[in-house]
C-alpha positions in Angstrom: 99.1 -9.9 14.0 99.0 -9.8 17.9 100.2 -7.4 19.9 102.7 -8.0 22.2 101.3 -7.2 25.7 104.0 -4.6 28.0 103.4 -4.5 31.4 103.1 -1.0 33.0 106.1 0.7 34.1 105.9 0.5 37.8 107.0 3.5 40.4 108.1 3.6 43.9 105.1 4.0 46.7 101.7 4.0 46.4 100.7 6.8 44.1 102.1 7.3 40.3 104.0 11.0 40.7 105.7 11.6 38.0 104.0 12.8 35.1 104.7 9.9 32.4 103.7 7.4 35.2 100.2 8.7 35.9 98.6 5.8 33.7 95.1 6.4 34.6 95.2 10.6 33.9 97.1 9.9 30.5 94.4 7.4 29.1 91.2 9.0 30.9 88.8 7.5 28.6 89.8 3.9 30.1 89.7 5.1 33.4 86.7 7.6 33.8 85.6 6.7 37.0 89.2 7.4 38.7 90.0 10.5 36.3 85.9 12.0 37.7 87.1 11.2 41.5 90.4 13.7 41.0 87.9 16.1 39.4 85.6 15.8 42.0 88.3 16.7 44.1 88.7 20.0 42.9 92.4 18.8 40.9 92.6 18.8 37.2 94.0 15.3 35.9 97.4 15.0 34.6 97.5 15.4 30.7 93.8 16.1 30.3 91.5 19.5 29.6 88.2 20.5 31.5 86.3 22.6 29.2 85.8 26.2 30.9 82.2 27.6 31.4 80.7 25.1 28.8 77.1 26.2 29.4 77.7 30.2 29.7 79.7 29.9 25.9 76.8 27.5 24.5 73.9 30.0 25.9 75.8 33.0 23.7 76.6 31.0 20.9 73.4 29.8 20.7 74.4 26.9 18.2 71.3 25.2 15.8 71.7 22.2 14.1 72.8 22.7 10.5 75.0 25.7 11.1 78.5 26.1 10.0 81.1 26.9 13.1 84.6 27.4 14.0 86.4 26.1 17.0 89.6 28.3 17.3 91.5 26.7 19.6 91.0 23.0 19.3 92.8 21.8 22.3 91.4 18.8 24.0 88.3 19.2 22.0 86.0 19.3 25.9 84.5 22.6 23.7 84.3 21.0 20.4 82.6 18.0 21.8 79.9 19.9 23.2 79.2 22.0 19.8 79.1 19.1 17.7 76.5 17.5 20.1 74.6 20.8 19.3 74.8 20.2 15.7 72.8 17.1 16.2 74.5 15.6 13.0 73.7 18.7 10.7 76.1 21.2 9.3 79.8 21.2 9.6 82.5 22.5 12.2 85.8 23.9 11.4 88.5 23.3 14.2 92.5 24.6 14.5 95.7 24.0 16.3 99.2 24.7 16.0 99.9 22.0 18.5 100.5 19.0 16.7 101.0 16.5 19.5 98.0 17.1 20.9 95.7 17.7 17.7 96.4 14.6 16.1 95.5 13.1 19.8 92.0 15.2 20.0 91.5 14.3 16.5 91.4 10.6 17.0 89.9 11.1 20.3 86.5 12.5 18.5 86.5 10.1 15.7 86.2 7.1 18.2 83.2 9.2 19.5 81.4 9.3 16.1 82.7 12.9 14.7 84.1 12.3 11.2 84.9 14.7 8.1 81.6 14.3 7.3 80.6 17.2 10.5 84.5 17.7 11.7 87.2 19.3 9.4 90.3 19.6 11.8 93.2 21.8 10.7 96.5 22.2 12.0 97.1 26.5 11.4 97.4 29.2 13.5 93.7 31.1 14.3 95.5 34.1 12.9 94.6 32.4 9.8 91.0 32.9 10.1 90.1 33.7 6.7 91.9 30.7 5.2 90.3 28.1 7.5 87.3 27.3 4.9 87.8 29.9 2.0 84.3 31.2 0.7 82.5 29.5 3.8 80.9 32.3 6.7 80.6 30.9 9.9 77.7 31.1 12.0 79.2 30.9 15.7 82.9 31.0 16.4 84.7 30.2 19.8 88.4 31.1 20.6 89.6 29.8 24.1 92.9 31.7 24.3 94.2 29.6 27.7 96.8 26.8 27.1 95.5 23.8 27.6 96.7 21.8 30.8 98.0 18.7 28.7 100.8 21.2 28.0 100.7 22.4 31.3 101.6 19.2 32.9 104.0 17.6 30.4 107.2 18.7 31.9 109.0 18.0 27.9 107.0 20.9 27.0 108.5 23.5 29.4 105.4 25.0 30.7 105.8 24.1 34.2 108.5 24.8 36.7 106.7 22.7 39.2 108.8 20.0 37.4 112.0 20.3 35.3 112.5 20.1 32.2 113.3 22.2 29.1 112.9 25.9 29.1 110.4 25.3 26.0 107.2 26.8 25.7 106.3 26.7 22.2 102.3 25.8 21.4 104.4 24.1 18.4 107.3 22.6 19.0 108.5 22.2 15.6 108.7 25.8 14.8 110.1 29.1 15.9 112.8 29.5 18.8 112.1 28.0 22.3 112.3 30.6 25.3 115.7 29.4 26.4 116.8 30.8 22.5 114.9 33.9 23.0 116.1 34.7 26.6 119.5 34.5 25.1 118.4 37.3 22.3 117.5 39.9 25.5 118.8 42.1 27.3 118.7 43.4 30.2 115.9 46.3 29.2 114.1 44.8 27.0 113.7 41.3 29.2 112.4 43.5 32.0 109.9 45.5 29.5 108.7 41.9 28.4 108.3 41.0 32.3 105.6 44.3 32.5 104.1 44.3 29.3 103.3 40.6 28.7 102.7 39.8 32.7 102.5 43.1 34.7 105.3 42.0 36.9 105.7 44.2 39.7 109.7 42.3 40.5 110.7 42.9 36.2 113.8 44.7 36.9 115.5 42.6 39.7 114.4 39.2 37.8 115.7 40.5 34.6 119.5 41.2 36.3 119.1 38.3 38.3 118.8 36.4 34.7 121.1 38.4 33.1 124.0 37.8 35.8 123.7 34.2 34.4 124.8 34.7 31.1 127.4 37.7 31.8 129.1 34.7 34.0 129.1 32.3 31.5 126.4 30.5 32.7 123.4 29.5 30.5 119.2 29.1 31.7 118.0 26.4 29.6 115.7 24.0 32.3 112.6 25.1 33.9 113.9 24.6 37.7 117.2 27.0 36.5 114.8 29.7 35.5 112.3 29.0 38.7 115.7 29.0 40.9 116.9 32.4 39.4 113.5 34.1 40.0 113.8 32.5 43.6 117.2 34.0 44.2 116.0 37.4 42.7 113.3 37.7 45.4 115.3 36.5 48.1 115.2 40.3 50.1 111.5 39.6 50.6 110.7 38.5 54.3 110.5 34.9 54.9 106.5 35.0 55.8 105.7 36.4 52.1 108.4 35.1 50.1 107.4 31.6 49.0 103.7 33.2 47.4 105.4 36.1 46.0 108.3 33.6 44.0 105.2 31.0 43.2 103.4 34.1 41.5 106.3 35.6 39.7 107.4 32.3 38.4 103.4 32.2 37.0 104.2 35.5 35.8 107.4 35.2 34.2 106.4 32.0 32.4 103.5 33.7 31.1 105.5 36.7 29.7 108.0 33.9 28.0 105.2 31.9 26.3 103.4 35.1 24.8 106.5 36.2 23.8 107.4 33.0 21.7 104.2 32.3 20.4 103.6 36.1 19.4 100.0 35.6 21.2 99.1 39.2 21.1 99.6 39.7 17.6 98.3 36.9 16.6 95.4 38.0 18.6 95.0 41.0 17.0 95.1 39.5 13.7 92.4 36.9 14.1 90.0 40.0 16.0 90.5 41.8 13.0 89.7 39.4 10.5 87.1 37.6 12.7 84.0 40.1 11.2 84.8 39.0 7.3 84.6 35.3 8.1 80.8 35.7 9.9 77.8 35.6 8.7 75.3 38.4 9.6 73.8 36.9 12.7 77.0 35.2 13.8 77.9 35.2 17.4 81.3 35.0 18.6 82.5 34.1 22.3 86.5 34.9 23.2 88.0 33.4 26.9 90.8 35.7 27.9 92.9 34.5 31.2 94.7 37.5 31.7 94.3 41.1 31.6 96.8 41.7 28.3 94.3 39.6 26.2 90.9 40.7 27.6 92.5 44.5 26.8 92.8 43.7 23.2 89.3 41.8 23.0 87.5 44.4 24.5 88.9 47.3 22.5 88.3 45.4 19.3 84.9 44.4 20.3 84.0 47.9 20.9 85.5 49.5 17.7 83.6 47.7 15.9 80.6 47.7 16.9 80.8 51.5 16.6 81.9 51.4 13.2 78.6 49.5 12.9 80.1 45.7 12.2 79.0 44.3 15.4 75.2 44.7 16.4 76.1 44.3 20.0 78.8 42.9 22.2 78.8 42.0 26.0 79.1 44.8 28.3 80.6 43.2 31.1 82.8 39.9 31.1 81.4 37.0 32.4 83.1 34.8 35.1 82.9 31.0 36.3 81.0 30.3 38.9 82.7 29.8 42.5 81.4 26.1 42.0 83.2 25.5 38.3 86.1 27.1 40.2 86.3 25.0 43.1 85.8 22.0 40.4 88.8 23.3 38.4 90.7 25.9 39.8 92.5 26.7 36.3 89.1 28.3 35.7 90.0 31.3 37.9 91.1 33.8 35.8 88.6 33.2 33.3 86.5 35.6 31.1 84.2 35.6 28.7 82.9 38.3 26.3 81.1 37.8 23.2 79.5 39.8 19.9 77.1 39.5 17.4 77.7 40.5 13.5 75.4 43.0 12.4 
C-alpha cells in the first residue's frame, strides 16, 4: 500500500521556533548539511545530541577489535557509534537506557547504520543494574555519560527546560515514578531547601523554597515549567536589576537540576553503579565516566580512590580532564563536563 504523503506543518515567519516545527533538526539524517551549519555556529540542533569528549574517551578506553564493552547511558548513540567503529565488527557492545522514547529511536538509527543485534545489544534498564546487563559476561571497557541528553532537554513535553512551557515532569522514564510536580507537593519548605542545596548548591535555596510553599498555602499549584521559573524569578526580585536576569537564569538551572536528580534518584543510582562496577570488569578493564556537576564528580572521585586503596583498581585519573575550548565553542553544553577514568587490577 502506497504511503499517504503528508505536507509539513506550516509555521509563522522564515524559521521554525517551536520544537515540533524544527523539521530539519528533528530529522538530522535527512538534513545533514543544514544541521552541520547549526553545529558550526556553536549551537546544539533541537532534537539531537552531540557526543562530548569523544577523542578523549576513546583514548582512555583503548578499545580493541574483539573486546566486549558496555555503554551505560545510550542516549542519542553518539558515543555508542564511535565505540562500535573501534570494534571493527568483532566483539560486542551492550548498552542501556531508561528512556523508552529516545532509546527506540537510537536503536533504529544504529540499525540503519549497520549495527544490529550481532554486535549491539540494547536493554531498557537502569545502569544501577550493571551486574544484570549481561550475566556471566565481563567487560573490557565501560562508559557512563551522566549528562541528560539534549533531545530530552529540548522537548518541552519532557519538562526539562524552563525556556518553553510544558509539564513539570523531569523523569528520564516518563512511564514510571512521580513527576517533579508531584514531588514538589510531597515536600515541606525545609525539605525543598535542603534538596536545592544538596543537589545543586543553590545559594537562594531558602527564598525559593519559601516562595514555592507560599503558592501551595494560597491554594495554588506548580504544574508547569514556566510556573516554577516565574516563582523563582519572584523569589529573586530583591536583587539589583543589573544582576537579576543572570541570577534568575542560573537559579532556574540549578533548581531544575536539583529536582531532576531527586525525581530520578540519580545520586543513589550512581552510587550503586560505582559500587558494582568492579565486579563486571575484566582484569585490565577500563572505565570512563563523564560528570556534569560537582555532586556527581565527588561520588566518582571518592569511589575510584577507595577502590584504588583496596587494590581493586590498579590506576585511576589523578585529575579530571576537561573539554577543549574549541569543543566548548562547537557545543556549549560541554562546558561543565569532567572526565575521570580507572583501570581494573
